[in-house]
A tleap script that builds the chain and sets N, CA, C and O, in Angstrom:
source leaprc.protein.ff14SB
mol = sequence {
  NMET PHE THR GLY GLY LEU SER SER ALA ALA
  MET PRO ALA GLU PRO THR SER VAL VAL VAL
  ALA GLY ALA LEU ILE ASN ALA GLY SER LEU
  LEU VAL ALA GLN ARG ALA ARG PRO PRO GLU
  LEU ALA GLY LEU TRP GLU LEU PRO GLY GLY
  LYS VAL ALA PRO GLY GLU SER ASP GLU ALA
  ALA LEU ALA ARG GLU LEU HIE GLU GLU LEU
  GLY ILE GLU VAL SER VAL GLY ALA ARG LEU
  GLY ALA ASP VAL ALA LEU SER PRO THR ILE
  ALA LEU ARG ALA TYR LEU VAL ARG GLN THR
  GLY GLY GLN LEU HIE VAL ASN ASP HIE ARG
  ALA ILE ARG TRP ILE THR VAL ASP GLU LEU
  ASP GLU LEU ALA TRP VAL PRO ALA ASP ARG
  THR TRP LEU PRO ALA LEU ARG ALA ALA LEU
  GLY GLY CARG
}
set mol.1.N position { 0.832 -1.167 0.000 }
set mol.1.CA position { 0.000 0.000 0.000 }
set mol.1.C position { 0.871 1.222 0.000 }
set mol.1.O position { 1.824 1.281 0.777 }
set mol.2.N position { 0.591 2.217 -0.845 }
set mol.2.CA position { 1.339 3.465 -0.877 }
set mol.2.C position { 0.851 4.330 0.255 }
set mol.2.O position { -0.354 4.530 0.413 }
set mol.3.N position { 1.764 4.842 1.043 }
set mol.3.CA position { 1.351 5.694 2.150 }
set mol.3.C position { 2.242 6.921 2.242 }
set mol.3.O position { 2.805 7.219 3.296 }
set mol.4.N position { 2.361 7.622 1.138 }
set mol.4.CA position { 3.120 8.857 1.127 }
set mol.4.C position { 2.388 9.942 1.890 }
set mol.4.O position { 2.933 10.499 2.844 }
set mol.5.N position { 1.155 10.255 1.487 }
set mol.5.CA position { 0.276 11.133 2.247 }
set mol.5.C position { 0.308 12.586 1.837 }
set mol.5.O position { 1.344 13.125 1.447 }
set mol.6.N position { -0.853 13.204 1.936 }
set mol.6.CA position { -1.052 14.633 1.798 }
set mol.6.C position { -1.611 15.108 3.127 }
set mol.6.O position { -1.820 14.302 4.034 }
set mol.7.N position { -1.853 16.390 3.254 }
set mol.7.CA position { -2.460 16.844 4.499 }
set mol.7.C position { -3.901 16.368 4.574 }
set mol.7.O position { -4.563 16.215 3.548 }
set mol.8.N position { -4.387 16.136 5.780 }
set mol.8.CA position { -5.766 15.674 5.930 }
set mol.8.C position { -6.759 16.746 5.491 }
set mol.8.O position { -7.914 16.427 5.210 }
set mol.9.N position { -6.341 17.996 5.425 }
set mol.9.CA position { -7.226 19.063 4.971 }
set mol.9.C position { -7.567 18.907 3.492 }
set mol.9.O position { -8.585 19.428 3.036 }
set mol.10.N position { -6.719 18.190 2.733 }
set mol.10.CA position { -6.954 18.012 1.307 }
set mol.10.C position { -7.920 16.865 1.024 }
set mol.10.O position { -8.257 16.619 -0.134 }
set mol.11.N position { -8.367 16.166 2.054 }
set mol.11.CA position { -9.224 14.989 1.870 }
set mol.11.C position { -10.635 15.413 1.489 }
set mol.11.O position { -11.274 16.173 2.218 }
set mol.12.N position { -11.131 14.921 0.338 }
set mol.12.CA position { -12.514 15.229 -0.042 }
set mol.12.C position { -13.483 14.515 0.887 }
set mol.12.O position { -13.112 13.568 1.580 }
set mol.13.N position { -14.734 14.977 0.894 }
set mol.13.CA position { -15.744 14.376 1.767 }
set mol.13.C position { -15.903 12.892 1.493 }
set mol.13.O position { -15.980 12.104 2.435 }
set mol.14.N position { -15.955 12.490 0.241 }
set mol.14.CA position { -16.093 11.080 -0.140 }
set mol.14.C position { -14.998 10.698 -1.112 }
set mol.14.O position { -15.093 11.024 -2.295 }
set mol.15.N position { -13.958 10.017 -0.648 }
set mol.15.CA position { -12.894 9.607 -1.565 }
set mol.15.C position { -13.424 8.578 -2.569 }
set mol.15.O position { -14.382 7.859 -2.285 }
set mol.16.N position { -12.795 8.517 -3.732 }
set mol.16.CA position { -13.204 7.530 -4.725 }
set mol.16.C position { -12.518 6.190 -4.490 }
set mol.16.O position { -13.003 5.161 -4.959 }
set mol.17.N position { -11.397 6.186 -3.772 }
set mol.17.CA position { -10.686 4.960 -3.427 }
set mol.17.C position { -10.256 5.010 -1.970 }
set mol.17.O position { -9.978 6.078 -1.425 }
set mol.18.N position { -10.207 3.829 -1.347 }
set mol.18.CA position { -9.804 3.746 0.054 }
set mol.18.C position { -8.732 2.677 0.198 }
set mol.18.O position { -8.807 1.611 -0.412 }
set mol.19.N position { -7.739 2.983 1.013 }
set mol.19.CA position { -6.715 2.038 1.427 }
set mol.19.C position { -6.895 1.873 2.925 }
set mol.19.O position { -7.054 2.860 3.643 }
set mol.20.N position { -6.871 0.629 3.406 }
set mol.20.CA position { -7.088 0.360 4.823 }
set mol.20.C position { -5.822 -0.192 5.458 }
set mol.20.O position { -5.015 -0.851 4.804 }
set mol.21.N position { -5.666 0.090 6.747 }
set mol.21.CA position { -4.515 -0.378 7.508 }
set mol.21.C position { -5.002 -0.921 8.840 }
set mol.21.O position { -5.985 -0.432 9.398 }
set mol.22.N position { -4.310 -1.939 9.348 }
set mol.22.CA position { -4.714 -2.572 10.587 }
set mol.22.C position { -3.710 -2.398 11.706 }
set mol.22.O position { -2.516 -2.636 11.525 }
set mol.23.N position { -4.201 -1.980 12.871 }
set mol.23.CA position { -3.381 -1.860 14.075 }
set mol.23.C position { -3.658 -3.084 14.941 }
set mol.23.O position { -4.659 -3.140 15.655 }
set mol.24.N position { -2.753 -4.068 14.869 }
set mol.24.CA position { -2.867 -5.294 15.653 }
set mol.24.C position { -2.063 -5.122 16.931 }
set mol.24.O position { -0.837 -5.018 16.898 }
set mol.25.N position { -2.769 -5.092 18.063 }
set mol.25.CA position { -2.131 -4.919 19.362 }
set mol.25.C position { -2.332 -6.193 20.165 }
set mol.25.O position { -3.444 -6.708 20.280 }
set mol.26.N position { -1.224 -6.693 20.723 }
set mol.26.CA position { -1.271 -7.910 21.520 }
set mol.26.C position { -0.309 -7.755 22.698 }
set mol.26.O position { 0.874 -7.471 22.507 }
set mol.27.N position { -0.815 -7.942 23.896 }
set mol.27.CA position { 0.002 -7.876 25.113 }
set mol.27.C position { 0.814 -6.583 25.191 }
set mol.27.O position { 1.987 -6.608 25.565 }
set mol.28.N position { 0.197 -5.459 24.840 }
set mol.28.CA position { 0.855 -4.166 24.951 }
set mol.28.C position { 1.841 -3.840 23.848 }
set mol.28.O position { 2.580 -2.861 23.960 }
set mol.29.N position { 1.876 -4.635 22.779 }
set mol.29.CA position { 2.766 -4.370 21.648 }
set mol.29.C position { 1.959 -4.264 20.356 }
set mol.29.O position { 0.907 -4.886 20.210 }
set mol.30.N position { 2.470 -3.470 19.432 }
set mol.30.CA position { 1.841 -3.213 18.139 }
set mol.30.C position { 2.651 -3.886 17.046 }
set mol.30.O position { 3.877 -3.781 17.029 }
set mol.31.N position { 1.976 -4.578 16.130 }
set mol.31.CA position { 2.651 -5.192 14.993 }
set mol.31.C position { 2.839 -4.149 13.897 }
set mol.31.O position { 1.878 -3.506 13.474 }
set mol.32.N position { 4.076 -3.983 13.438 }
set mol.32.CA position { 4.383 -3.080 12.336 }
set mol.32.C position { 5.110 -3.857 11.244 }
set mol.32.O position { 5.742 -4.881 11.507 }
set mol.33.N position { 5.010 -3.355 10.017 }
set mol.33.CA position { 5.597 -4.027 8.866 }
set mol.33.C position { 6.520 -3.060 8.134 }
set mol.33.O position { 6.211 -1.879 7.975 }
set mol.34.N position { 7.653 -3.585 7.694 }
set mol.34.CA position { 8.625 -2.776 6.955 }
set mol.34.C position { 8.393 -2.937 5.461 }
set mol.34.O position { 8.382 -4.052 4.939 }
set mol.35.N position { 8.208 -1.820 4.783 }
set mol.35.CA position { 7.923 -1.841 3.342 }
set mol.35.C position { 9.113 -2.348 2.549 }
set mol.35.O position { 10.267 -2.075 2.881 }
set mol.36.N position { 8.811 -3.091 1.493 }
set mol.36.CA position { 9.832 -3.547 0.554 }
set mol.36.C position { 9.835 -2.682 -0.708 }
set mol.36.O position { 10.842 -2.622 -1.413 }
set mol.37.N position { 8.721 -2.015 -0.996 }
set mol.37.CA position { 8.552 -1.201 -2.189 }
set mol.37.C position { 7.445 -0.189 -1.964 }
set mol.37.O position { 6.683 -0.349 -1.011 }
set mol.38.N position { 7.311 0.837 -2.780 }
set mol.38.CA position { 8.182 1.291 -3.852 }
set mol.38.C position { 9.505 1.831 -3.293 }
set mol.38.O position { 9.642 2.004 -2.082 }
set mol.39.N position { 10.474 2.097 -4.170 }
set mol.39.CA position { 11.801 2.496 -3.693 }
set mol.39.C position { 11.795 3.669 -2.714 }
set mol.39.O position { 12.578 3.686 -1.764 }
set mol.40.N position { 10.912 4.653 -2.940 }
set mol.40.CA position { 10.905 5.836 -2.051 }
set mol.40.C position { 10.377 5.526 -0.650 }
set mol.40.O position { 10.588 6.316 0.271 }
set mol.41.N position { 9.694 4.393 -0.470 }
set mol.41.CA position { 9.182 4.017 0.854 }
set mol.41.C position { 9.836 2.752 1.403 }
set mol.41.O position { 9.592 2.384 2.552 }
set mol.42.N position { 10.654 2.090 0.607 }
set mol.42.CA position { 11.300 0.849 1.046 }
set mol.42.C position { 12.136 1.103 2.293 }
set mol.42.O position { 12.900 2.066 2.366 }
set mol.43.N position { 11.974 0.212 3.277 }
set mol.43.CA position { 12.703 0.329 4.534 }
set mol.43.C position { 11.944 1.061 5.619 }
set mol.43.O position { 12.317 0.984 6.789 }
set mol.44.N position { 10.877 1.777 5.254 }
set mol.44.CA position { 10.073 2.484 6.245 }
set mol.44.C position { 9.021 1.533 6.818 }
set mol.44.O position { 8.696 0.510 6.215 }
set mol.45.N position { 8.503 1.884 7.978 }
set mol.45.CA position { 7.559 1.029 8.706 }
set mol.45.C position { 6.145 1.568 8.593 }
set mol.45.O position { 5.937 2.775 8.464 }
set mol.46.N position { 5.166 0.655 8.643 }
set mol.46.CA position { 3.766 1.031 8.481 }
set mol.46.C position { 2.876 0.044 9.213 }
set mol.46.O position { 3.318 -1.006 9.680 }
set mol.47.N position { 1.603 0.417 9.297 }
set mol.47.CA position { 0.576 -0.540 9.677 }
set mol.47.C position { 0.235 -1.308 8.406 }
set mol.47.O position { 0.005 -0.684 7.370 }
set mol.48.N position { 0.195 -2.631 8.446 }
set mol.48.CA position { -0.084 -3.398 7.226 }
set mol.48.C position { -1.526 -3.243 6.763 }
set mol.48.O position { -2.415 -2.951 7.563 }
set mol.49.N position { -1.751 -3.438 5.474 }
set mol.49.CA position { -3.093 -3.343 4.904 }
set mol.49.C position { -3.025 -3.273 3.400 }
set mol.49.O position { -2.070 -3.760 2.796 }
set mol.50.N position { -4.037 -2.668 2.781 }
set mol.50.CA position { -4.062 -2.566 1.329 }
set mol.50.C position { -5.335 -1.931 0.812 }
set mol.50.O position { -6.130 -1.377 1.572 }
set mol.51.N position { -5.513 -2.021 -0.499 }
set mol.51.CA position { -6.614 -1.343 -1.180 }
set mol.51.C position { -7.946 -2.070 -1.000 }
set mol.51.O position { -8.012 -3.299 -0.971 }
set mol.52.N position { -8.998 -1.271 -0.880 }
set mol.52.CA position { -10.369 -1.781 -0.852 }
set mol.52.C position { -10.828 -1.943 -2.303 }
set mol.52.O position { -10.781 -0.991 -3.082 }
set mol.53.N position { -11.268 -3.142 -2.659 }
set mol.53.CA position { -11.749 -3.408 -4.018 }
set mol.53.C position { -13.160 -2.842 -4.188 }
set mol.53.O position { -13.890 -2.699 -3.207 }
set mol.54.N position { -13.548 -2.520 -5.419 }
set mol.54.CA position { -14.913 -2.035 -5.652 }
set mol.54.C position { -15.947 -3.024 -5.105 }
set mol.54.O position { -15.859 -4.228 -5.348 }
set mol.55.N position { -16.921 -2.500 -4.368 }
set mol.55.CA position { -17.971 -3.330 -3.797 }
set mol.55.C position { -17.585 -4.026 -2.501 }
set mol.55.O position { -18.411 -4.728 -1.918 }
set mol.56.N position { -16.364 -3.853 -2.041 }
set mol.56.CA position { -15.878 -4.506 -0.826 }
set mol.56.C position { -15.941 -3.510 0.333 }
set mol.56.O position { -15.647 -2.329 0.149 }
set mol.57.N position { -16.314 -3.970 1.505 }
set mol.57.CA position { -16.311 -3.093 2.683 }
set mol.57.C position { -14.875 -2.911 3.180 }
set mol.57.O position { -13.995 -3.718 2.881 }
set mol.58.N position { -14.657 -1.841 3.938 }
set mol.58.CA position { -13.345 -1.628 4.549 }
set mol.58.C position { -12.940 -2.853 5.370 }
set mol.58.O position { -11.804 -3.321 5.284 }
set mol.59.N position { -13.873 -3.363 6.160 }
set mol.59.CA position { -13.587 -4.482 7.052 }
set mol.59.C position { -13.200 -5.742 6.282 }
set mol.59.O position { -12.240 -6.423 6.639 }
set mol.60.N position { -13.954 -6.049 5.218 }
set mol.60.CA position { -13.647 -7.236 4.413 }
set mol.60.C position { -12.294 -7.081 3.726 }
set mol.60.O position { -11.514 -8.031 3.661 }
set mol.61.N position { -12.017 -5.883 3.213 }
set mol.61.CA position { -10.741 -5.634 2.544 }
set mol.61.C position { -9.574 -5.789 3.514 }
set mol.61.O position { -8.559 -6.395 3.171 }
set mol.62.N position { -9.712 -5.249 4.713 }
set mol.62.CA position { -8.631 -5.328 5.687 }
set mol.62.C position { -8.391 -6.773 6.114 }
set mol.62.O position { -7.242 -7.203 6.219 }
set mol.63.N position { -9.448 -7.513 6.356 }
set mol.63.CA position { -9.294 -8.923 6.720 }
set mol.63.C position { -8.615 -9.686 5.581 }
set mol.63.O position { -7.734 -10.509 5.831 }
set mol.64.N position { -9.011 -9.425 4.344 }
set mol.64.CA position { -8.406 -10.093 3.182 }
set mol.64.C position { -6.935 -9.732 3.053 }
set mol.64.O position { -6.091 -10.611 2.883 }
set mol.65.N position { -6.626 -8.449 3.133 }
set mol.65.CA position { -5.246 -7.992 2.973 }
set mol.65.C position { -4.324 -8.548 4.064 }
set mol.65.O position { -3.198 -8.949 3.772 }
set mol.66.N position { -4.787 -8.576 5.304 }
set mol.66.CA position { -3.941 -9.093 6.383 }
set mol.66.C position { -3.742 -10.598 6.252 }
set mol.66.O position { -2.696 -11.125 6.631 }
set mol.67.N position { -4.737 -11.284 5.720 }
set mol.67.CA position { -4.565 -12.713 5.471 }
set mol.67.C position { -3.541 -12.929 4.351 }
set mol.67.O position { -2.668 -13.789 4.462 }
set mol.68.N position { -3.652 -12.145 3.272 }
set mol.68.CA position { -2.715 -12.273 2.151 }
set mol.68.C position { -1.294 -11.896 2.556 }
set mol.68.O position { -0.347 -12.601 2.208 }
set mol.69.N position { -1.133 -10.788 3.291 }
set mol.69.CA position { 0.191 -10.271 3.622 }
set mol.69.C position { 0.844 -10.958 4.808 }
set mol.69.O position { 2.064 -11.116 4.840 }
set mol.70.N position { 0.036 -11.371 5.789 }
set mol.70.CA position { 0.591 -11.863 7.047 }
set mol.70.C position { 0.149 -13.267 7.419 }
set mol.70.O position { 0.653 -13.831 8.390 }
set mol.71.N position { -0.788 -13.845 6.665 }
set mol.71.CA position { -1.254 -15.197 6.961 }
set mol.71.C position { -2.167 -15.310 8.168 }
set mol.71.O position { -2.384 -16.407 8.683 }
set mol.72.N position { -2.706 -14.178 8.625 }
set mol.72.CA position { -3.555 -14.213 9.821 }
set mol.72.C position { -5.003 -13.893 9.487 }
set mol.72.O position { -5.307 -13.229 8.496 }
set mol.73.N position { -5.877 -14.384 10.342 }
set mol.73.CA position { -7.295 -14.034 10.287 }
set mol.73.C position { -7.532 -13.025 11.401 }
set mol.73.O position { -6.990 -13.160 12.497 }
set mol.74.N position { -8.347 -12.010 11.113 }
set mol.74.CA position { -8.599 -10.960 12.091 }
set mol.74.C position { -10.070 -10.604 12.150 }
set mol.74.O position { -10.824 -10.828 11.203 }
set mol.75.N position { -10.458 -10.047 13.278 }
set mol.75.CA position { -11.734 -9.352 13.374 }
set mol.75.C position { -11.384 -7.868 13.408 }
set mol.75.O position { -10.440 -7.454 14.081 }
set mol.76.N position { -12.155 -7.080 12.674 }
set mol.76.CA position { -11.887 -5.654 12.544 }
set mol.76.C position { -12.752 -4.899 13.538 }
set mol.76.O position { -13.965 -5.099 13.611 }
set mol.77.N position { -12.108 -4.030 14.301 }
set mol.77.CA position { -12.802 -3.260 15.324 }
set mol.77.C position { -12.979 -1.809 14.935 }
set mol.77.O position { -13.266 -1.491 13.781 }
set mol.78.N position { -12.807 -0.941 15.901 }
set mol.78.CA position { -13.058 0.492 15.754 }
set mol.78.C position { -12.041 1.179 14.862 }
set mol.78.O position { -10.906 0.726 14.710 }
set mol.79.N position { -12.481 2.293 14.273 }
set mol.79.CA position { -11.570 3.142 13.500 }
set mol.79.C position { -10.513 3.702 14.428 }
set mol.79.O position { -10.747 3.894 15.621 }
set mol.80.N position { -9.343 3.960 13.859 }
set mol.80.CA position { -8.230 4.545 14.594 }
set mol.80.C position { -7.890 5.867 13.927 }
set mol.80.O position { -7.410 5.873 12.794 }
set mol.81.N position { -8.124 6.978 14.595 }
set mol.81.CA position { -7.795 8.277 14.033 }
set mol.81.C position { -8.658 8.650 12.845 }
set mol.81.O position { -9.690 8.033 12.582 }
set mol.82.N position { -8.213 9.671 12.136 }
set mol.82.CA position { -8.945 10.222 10.990 }
set mol.82.C position { -8.361 9.702 9.683 }
set mol.82.O position { -7.252 9.167 9.644 }
set mol.83.N position { -9.141 9.875 8.602 }
set mol.83.CA position { -8.634 9.556 7.267 }
set mol.83.C position { -7.397 10.391 6.975 }
set mol.83.O position { -7.274 11.523 7.441 }
set mol.84.N position { -6.481 9.820 6.197 }
set mol.84.CA position { -5.300 10.521 5.717 }
set mol.84.C position { -5.406 10.545 4.192 }
set mol.84.O position { -5.647 9.510 3.571 }
set mol.85.N position { -5.230 11.714 3.593 }
set mol.85.CA position { -5.308 11.839 2.136 }
set mol.85.C position { -3.991 11.384 1.510 }
set mol.85.O position { -2.936 11.960 1.776 }
set mol.86.N position { -4.064 10.348 0.678 }
set mol.86.CA position { -2.889 9.910 -0.074 }
set mol.86.C position { -2.796 10.649 -1.400 }
set mol.86.O position { -1.713 10.815 -1.961 }
set mol.87.N position { -3.942 11.087 -1.887 }
set mol.87.CA position { -4.059 11.911 -3.090 }
set mol.87.C position { -5.403 12.622 -2.959 }
set mol.87.O position { -6.116 12.390 -1.983 }
set mol.88.N position { -5.768 13.477 -3.906 }
set mol.88.CA position { -7.075 14.139 -3.807 }
set mol.88.C position { -8.263 13.176 -3.831 }
set mol.88.O position { -9.359 13.550 -3.416 }
set mol.89.N position { -8.068 11.954 -4.303 }
set mol.89.CA position { -9.190 11.014 -4.398 }
set mol.89.C position { -9.006 9.728 -3.597 }
set mol.89.O position { -9.908 8.890 -3.576 }
set mol.90.N position { -7.851 9.550 -2.931 }
set mol.90.CA position { -7.570 8.311 -2.205 }
set mol.90.C position { -7.393 8.597 -0.717 }
set mol.90.O position { -6.570 9.423 -0.320 }
set mol.91.N position { -8.185 7.894 0.101 }
set mol.91.CA position { -8.101 8.041 1.554 }
set mol.91.C position { -7.466 6.798 2.166 }
set mol.91.O position { -7.701 5.679 1.711 }
set mol.92.N position { -6.664 7.006 3.198 }
set mol.92.CA position { -6.082 5.931 3.992 }
set mol.92.C position { -6.800 5.915 5.334 }
set mol.92.O position { -6.893 6.941 6.008 }
set mol.93.N position { -7.315 4.728 5.725 }
set mol.93.CA position { -8.045 4.578 6.982 }
set mol.93.C position { -7.426 3.467 7.800 }
set mol.93.O position { -7.003 2.443 7.263 }
set mol.94.N position { -7.377 3.679 9.112 }
set mol.94.CA position { -6.841 2.651 10.007 }
set mol.94.C position { -7.934 2.146 10.937 }
set mol.94.O position { -8.843 2.879 11.326 }
set mol.95.N position { -7.813 0.867 11.278 }
set mol.95.CA position { -8.739 0.205 12.191 }
set mol.95.C position { -7.946 -0.624 13.195 }
set mol.95.O position { -6.873 -1.139 12.880 }
set mol.96.N position { -8.479 -0.747 14.392 }
set mol.96.CA position { -7.940 -1.703 15.341 }
set mol.96.C position { -8.377 -3.086 14.901 }
set mol.96.O position { -9.521 -3.267 14.484 }
set mol.97.N position { -7.489 -4.064 14.986 }
set mol.97.CA position { -7.833 -5.435 14.617 }
set mol.97.C position { -7.373 -6.381 15.721 }
set mol.97.O position { -6.471 -6.070 16.499 }
set mol.98.N position { -8.015 -7.539 15.763 }
set mol.98.CA position { -7.666 -8.588 16.726 }
set mol.98.C position { -7.451 -9.873 15.953 }
set mol.98.O position { -8.292 -10.262 15.143 }
set mol.99.N position { -6.320 -10.543 16.199 }
set mol.99.CA position { -6.040 -11.813 15.517 }
set mol.99.C position { -6.957 -12.892 16.063 }
set mol.99.O position { -7.077 -13.071 17.275 }
set mol.100.N position { -7.608 -13.615 15.143 }
set mol.100.CA position { -8.518 -14.687 15.536 }
set mol.100.C position { -8.053 -16.051 15.032 }
set mol.100.O position { -8.635 -17.075 15.391 }
set mol.101.N position { -7.008 -16.071 14.201 }
set mol.101.CA position { -6.500 -17.336 13.683 }
set mol.101.C position { -5.319 -17.128 12.774 }
set mol.101.O position { -4.883 -15.999 12.549 }
set mol.102.N position { -4.795 -18.233 12.245 }
set mol.102.CA position { -3.666 -18.189 11.328 }
set mol.102.C position { -2.335 -18.070 12.044 }
set mol.102.O position { -2.275 -17.830 13.250 }
set mol.103.N position { -1.278 -18.243 11.281 }
set mol.103.CA position { 0.088 -18.118 11.788 }
set mol.103.C position { 0.751 -16.913 11.137 }
set mol.103.O position { 0.801 -16.810 9.912 }
set mol.104.N position { 1.257 -16.008 11.958 }
set mol.104.CA position { 1.883 -14.779 11.492 }
set mol.104.C position { 3.179 -15.082 10.737 }
set mol.104.O position { 4.054 -15.776 11.254 }
set mol.105.N position { 3.299 -14.561 9.515 }
set mol.105.CA position { 4.528 -14.683 8.731 }
set mol.105.C position { 4.631 -13.516 7.760 }
set mol.105.O position { 3.635 -12.864 7.448 }
set mol.106.N position { 5.840 -13.263 7.287 }
set mol.106.CA position { 6.089 -12.183 6.335 }
set mol.106.C position { 5.849 -12.701 4.929 }
set mol.106.O position { 6.437 -13.705 4.525 }
set mol.107.N position { 4.987 -12.021 4.180 }
set mol.107.CA position { 4.725 -12.418 2.814 }
set mol.107.C position { 4.978 -11.278 1.841 }
set mol.107.O position { 5.501 -11.510 0.751 }
set mol.108.N position { 4.623 -10.062 2.206 }
set mol.108.CA position { 4.680 -8.939 1.271 }
set mol.108.C position { 5.554 -7.791 1.782 }
set mol.108.O position { 5.588 -6.726 1.164 }
set mol.109.N position { 6.242 -7.984 2.871 }
set mol.109.CA position { 7.077 -6.938 3.468 }
set mol.109.C position { 8.498 -7.455 3.653 }
set mol.109.O position { 8.756 -8.654 3.547 }
set mol.110.N position { 9.415 -6.533 3.931 }
set mol.110.CA position { 10.790 -6.911 4.249 }
set mol.110.C position { 10.862 -7.615 5.590 }
set mol.110.O position { 11.580 -8.601 5.757 }
set mol.111.N position { 10.105 -7.090 6.540 }
set mol.111.CA position { 10.143 -7.617 7.906 }
set mol.111.C position { 8.893 -7.176 8.646 }
set mol.111.O position { 8.197 -6.251 8.226 }
set mol.112.N position { 8.619 -7.851 9.750 }
set mol.112.CA position { 7.584 -7.420 10.691 }
set mol.112.C position { 8.210 -7.454 12.073 }
set mol.112.O position { 9.174 -8.182 12.310 }
set mol.113.N position { 7.661 -6.669 12.976 }
set mol.113.CA position { 8.135 -6.697 14.359 }
set mol.113.C position { 7.072 -6.133 15.278 }
set mol.113.O position { 6.178 -5.402 14.853 }
set mol.114.N position { 7.188 -6.486 16.541 }
set mol.114.CA position { 6.310 -5.968 17.583 }
set mol.114.C position { 7.029 -4.831 18.271 }
set mol.114.O position { 8.198 -4.964 18.634 }
set mol.115.N position { 6.338 -3.701 18.457 }
set mol.115.CA position { 6.938 -2.562 19.149 }
set mol.115.C position { 6.056 -2.145 20.326 }
set mol.115.O position { 4.853 -2.404 20.342 }
set mol.116.N position { 6.668 -1.505 21.292 }
set mol.116.CA position { 5.941 -0.991 22.453 }
set mol.116.C position { 5.662 0.497 22.250 }
set mol.116.O position { 6.155 1.113 21.305 }
set mol.117.N position { 4.872 1.050 23.142 }
set mol.117.CA position { 4.540 2.469 23.068 }
set mol.117.C position { 5.806 3.322 23.107 }
set mol.117.O position { 5.852 4.372 22.466 }
set mol.118.N position { 6.827 2.899 23.840 }
set mol.118.CA position { 8.071 3.661 23.941 }
set mol.118.C position { 8.858 3.699 22.638 }
set mol.118.O position { 9.738 4.546 22.481 }
set mol.119.N position { 8.565 2.807 21.707 }
set mol.119.CA position { 9.287 2.749 20.437 }
set mol.119.C position { 8.575 3.475 19.301 }
set mol.119.O position { 9.131 3.608 18.210 }
set mol.120.N position { 7.356 3.946 19.541 }
set mol.120.CA position { 6.571 4.587 18.470 }
set mol.120.C position { 7.320 5.726 17.789 }
set mol.120.O position { 7.372 5.790 16.560 }
set mol.121.N position { 7.901 6.627 18.583 }
set mol.121.CA position { 8.550 7.805 18.006 }
set mol.121.C position { 9.921 7.497 17.422 }
set mol.121.O position { 10.450 8.294 16.648 }
set mol.122.N position { 10.506 6.357 17.775 }
set mol.122.CA position { 11.842 5.996 17.283 }
set mol.122.C position { 11.808 5.345 15.909 }
set mol.122.O position { 12.823 5.308 15.213 }
set mol.123.N position { 10.655 4.835 15.516 }
set mol.123.CA position { 10.533 4.087 14.270 }
set mol.123.C position { 10.521 5.019 13.062 }
set mol.123.O position { 9.962 6.113 13.131 }
set mol.124.N position { 11.128 4.598 11.964 }
set mol.124.CA position { 11.098 5.348 10.701 }
set mol.124.C position { 9.797 4.987 9.980 }
set mol.124.O position { 9.759 4.039 9.195 }
set mol.125.N position { 8.737 5.745 10.251 }
set mol.125.CA position { 7.399 5.490 9.703 }
set mol.125.C position { 7.256 6.047 8.299 }
set mol.125.O position { 7.913 7.027 7.947 }
set mol.126.N position { 6.393 5.421 7.485 }
set mol.126.CA position { 5.981 6.075 6.247 }
set mol.126.C position { 5.256 7.355 6.671 }
set mol.126.O position { 4.586 7.362 7.704 }
set mol.127.N position { 5.375 8.432 5.900 }
set mol.127.CA position { 4.804 9.712 6.342 }
set mol.127.C position { 3.328 9.662 6.710 }
set mol.127.O position { 2.941 10.234 7.730 }
set mol.128.N position { 2.496 9.006 5.925 }
set mol.128.CA position { 1.050 9.007 6.180 }
set mol.128.C position { 0.707 8.354 7.511 }
set mol.128.O position { -0.194 8.823 8.207 }
set mol.129.N position { 1.395 7.297 7.878 }
set mol.129.CA position { 1.073 6.581 9.115 }
set mol.129.C position { 1.459 7.359 10.373 }
set mol.129.O position { 0.939 7.083 11.454 }
set mol.130.N position { 2.364 8.325 10.239 }
set mol.130.CA position { 2.738 9.150 11.401 }
set mol.130.C position { 1.528 9.886 11.977 }
set mol.130.O position { 1.496 10.198 13.167 }
set mol.131.N position { 0.541 10.159 11.135 }
set mol.131.CA position { -0.669 10.851 11.559 }
set mol.131.C position { -1.341 10.127 12.724 }
set mol.131.O position { -1.964 10.759 13.577 }
set mol.132.N position { -1.213 8.811 12.758 }
set mol.132.CA position { -1.912 8.011 13.761 }
set mol.132.C position { -1.113 7.793 15.047 }
set mol.132.O position { -1.590 7.098 15.944 }
set mol.133.N position { 0.079 8.363 15.162 }
set mol.133.CA position { 0.890 8.100 16.353 }
set mol.133.C position { 0.173 8.461 17.662 }
set mol.133.O position { 0.249 7.679 18.610 }
set mol.134.N position { -0.518 9.602 17.761 }
set mol.134.CA position { -1.237 9.878 19.016 }
set mol.134.C position { -2.302 8.824 19.329 }
set mol.134.O position { -2.438 8.405 20.479 }
set mol.135.N position { -3.052 8.398 18.320 }
set mol.135.CA position { -4.100 7.378 18.534 }
set mol.135.C position { -3.474 6.031 18.873 }
set mol.135.O position { -4.003 5.297 19.708 }
set mol.136.N position { -2.355 5.699 18.236 }
set mol.136.CA position { -1.669 4.441 18.555 }
set mol.136.C position { -1.115 4.469 19.974 }
set mol.136.O position { -1.185 3.475 20.698 }
set mol.137.N position { -0.563 5.617 20.366 }
set mol.137.CA position { -0.036 5.777 21.724 }
set mol.137.C position { -1.159 5.526 22.748 }
set mol.137.O position { -0.964 4.821 23.738 }
set mol.138.N position { -2.316 6.107 22.492 }
set mol.138.CA position { -3.464 5.925 23.398 }
set mol.138.C position { -3.914 4.467 23.409 }
set mol.138.O position { -4.210 3.925 24.473 }
set mol.139.N position { -3.969 3.824 22.241 }
set mol.139.CA position { -4.402 2.425 22.156 }
set mol.139.C position { -3.438 1.493 22.878 }
set mol.139.O position { -3.832 0.438 23.373 }
set mol.140.N position { -2.163 1.896 22.934 }
set mol.140.CA position { -1.158 1.089 23.615 }
set mol.140.C position { -1.053 1.434 25.105 }
set mol.140.O position { -0.226 0.875 25.826 }
set mol.141.N position { -1.896 2.355 25.548 }
set mol.141.CA position { -1.915 2.706 26.963 }
set mol.141.C position { -0.913 3.773 27.358 }
set mol.141.O position { -0.643 3.970 28.543 }
set mol.142.N position { -0.356 4.467 26.362 }
set mol.142.CA position { 0.591 5.543 26.657 }
set mol.142.C position { -0.088 6.884 26.677 }
set mol.142.O position { -1.304 6.983 26.518 }
set mol.143.N position { 0.696 7.908 26.870 }
set mol.143.CA position { 0.150 9.276 26.902 }
set mol.143.C position { 0.649 10.098 25.773 }
set mol.143.O position { 0.287 11.269 25.654 }
savepdb mol mol.pdb
quit
């Protein structure tokens, strides 16, 4: 998923395309994924996810993408933070997710890792995902 990002002020009321991302928190740690591509984002960290297909709900798309990318089954919970504009017509949305099955493995990223609230600001995030750091901090029980 491309997560370069524009300012949230540029986000139209109804985007024509949506990209979803999942915040998987387990035992006080957040799962993050290191991008392998495109070159300008390779090596940066993000919440995993992907594009919503036409006619697909955000929740179904996120569950599908996390299964494809990480081999896990999830239940999708509450929204996390506000939409982030990736372009004038593409919105990035994050949701809290809970693993319900499958075995976690790397399929579409360079690496995955679990981080604590204290590591949030130290990570080299893709620009768009930085928008959610306050909400992630709160979800992880930090201030």
